[in-house]
C-alpha positions as CSV (number, residue, x, y, z in Angstrom):
1,X,-3.9,-35.8,-6.6
2,X,-6.2,-33.3,-4.8
3,X,-5.4,-32.1,-1.3
4,X,-7.6,-33.3,1.5
5,X,-9.7,-30.7,3.3
6,X,-10.9,-31.3,6.9
7,X,-12.9,-29.1,9.2
8,X,-12.6,-29.1,13.0
9,X,-12.3,-27.0,16.2
10,X,-9.2,-25.3,17.5
11,X,-8.2,-26.9,20.8
12,X,-4.8,-25.1,21.3
13,X,-3.2,-22.0,20.1
14,X,-0.2,-21.7,22.5
15,X,2.5,-22.2,19.9
16,X,3.7,-19.4,17.6
17,X,2.1,-19.8,14.1
18,X,0.7,-23.2,15.0
19,X,-2.8,-24.3,16.1
20,X,-4.0,-27.7,17.1
21,X,-7.2,-28.8,15.4
22,X,-9.4,-31.6,16.6
23,X,-11.3,-33.3,13.7
24,X,-14.2,-35.5,14.6
25,X,-15.5,-38.3,12.4
26,X,-18.6,-40.4,12.8
27,X,-19.2,-43.9,11.4
28,X,-21.4,-46.8,12.1
29,X,-19.9,-49.7,14.0
30,X,-19.8,-52.8,11.8
31,X,-21.0,-55.2,14.4
32,X,-23.0,-53.2,16.9
33,X,-24.7,-50.9,14.3
34,X,-24.2,-47.9,16.6
35,X,-22.9,-44.5,15.6
36,X,-19.3,-44.1,17.0
37,X,-17.5,-40.7,17.3
38,X,-13.7,-40.6,16.9
39,X,-11.5,-37.6,17.0
40,X,-8.0,-36.9,15.9
41,X,-5.8,-33.9,16.4
42,X,-3.8,-32.2,13.7
43,X,-1.2,-29.4,13.9
44,X,-1.8,-26.7,11.3
45,X,0.1,-23.7,10.2
46,X,-1.5,-20.3,11.1
47,X,1.0,-17.6,9.9
48,X,-0.9,-14.6,11.4
49,X,-1.9,-16.2,14.7
50,X,-5.5,-15.2,13.9
51,X,-7.3,-18.3,15.2
52,X,-8.1,-18.9,18.9
53,X,-9.2,-21.8,21.0
54,X,-12.9,-22.7,20.2
55,X,-12.9,-21.4,16.6
56,X,-14.2,-23.6,13.7
57,X,-11.6,-23.9,11.0
58,X,-10.9,-25.7,7.7
59,X,-7.5,-27.2,7.1
60,X,-5.8,-28.5,4.0
61,X,-2.8,-30.8,3.3
62,X,0.4,-29.2,2.4
63,X,4.1,-29.9,2.1
64,X,5.8,-30.5,5.5
65,X,6.5,-27.2,7.3
66,X,8.1,-28.7,10.4
67,X,8.4,-32.1,12.2
68,X,4.7,-32.3,13.1
69,X,3.0,-29.7,10.8
70,X,1.6,-31.1,7.5
71,X,-1.5,-29.0,7.3
72,X,-2.4,-25.3,6.8
73,X,-5.4,-23.2,7.7
74,X,-7.5,-22.1,4.7
75,X,-10.6,-20.6,6.3
76,X,-12.2,-19.7,9.6
């Protein structure tokens, strides 16, 4: 099964080797037929601490690294 790849914005880089990425998705509301924006935050592994708050990044699924980290950064 292929690994999912998501793109989002770094919202926190305070932890060592970890960034928090906010991923936004848009969809049409089934009843109101209006575009709705929803966002979700993911913790991703950043081994060199190279990404800072505000950066656009792509993350991909990986094996669990810690209690909350299930994603790794693949590109800036």
